[in-house]
N, C-alpha and C positions, 0 to 999 in steps of 0.2 A: 637885563638885570643886573643891579648891584649885588654883591654879596651880604648876605644876611647874617648875624652872628654874634657873639658876644661885644667883641671889639665896635661892630657898626652900629650897636642898640646904645652906644654912649657919644657916637660921634654925633654934635649938634649941630653940623653945617647944613644950610638950607638943601643942597642936593641930597643928603643922607635923609634930613627927615624927610623928603617928597619920595625917597625909594621905601621909605618905612610906611608911609602912611599909604603908600599905592598897595604895599605888602598885606596892609590889615584889612583895606577895603574889599582887596581879592578874597580873604579869608571869610569876611564878612559876608559875602556875595555867594561861598560855597553851600553845598548841601553835602550832609555828611552820610556815613554809612552807618547804617543801625543793623543791630542783630535781630534776627526775628528767631524766636524760640523753635528748633526744630525745621525752620524753614530757611536758612540760611543767611544771608544778608541782602539787604535793599537800601537804594536810596533814599533818605529822608525826604518828607515834602516840604519842608522848611528849611529857609536860608538859615544860617546862624544868625544874621542879623533878626531876623525875626524870632527865632527863639529868645535871645537877649532880648527883645522888646517885650514879648511875653513875661519871662522871668523878672524883668525888674517891675512890670506892672504888678506881679505877685507880690513883691516886696514891699512896694506901695500900698498895697491892700495889707496885708499882713502888719505894717507900721501903725496904721490908720485902725486896725482891731486892737492892738496892742494898746495903743492909746486912749480908745474909749473904756477901757475896763476903770474902773473903781479900784480894786486892788492887784497888785500885780500876781500873777500866778508864781507860788513859792511852794519848792518841794524840800520836805526834812528828811534828812538822813536819819535812818534810826541804827543807834548804838548796836553793836554785836551783843548778844546775850551773853551774861556774865557766867564763869565756869564755876560750878560748887566747891567750895573750899572742901577737900578732904584731908581728915587730921587723923 
């Protein structure tokens, strides 16, 4: 496999693009290691692709929920209390 790095990321040649796409596909197929509180580590049940698909679905749902609101949610920042003038 060709070397990946900052220089190869900007090389638009077909051969390099094929290498970069292959590396990306391999990363999407992998399952990551997850930390388990007081239990060490374990291999995740989902691949990175499955996790990205789930996350993209959540983003779409949130976008739809926000689009259905009549008025946007707005938070007002309260000014700090004024110090009393002491003369």
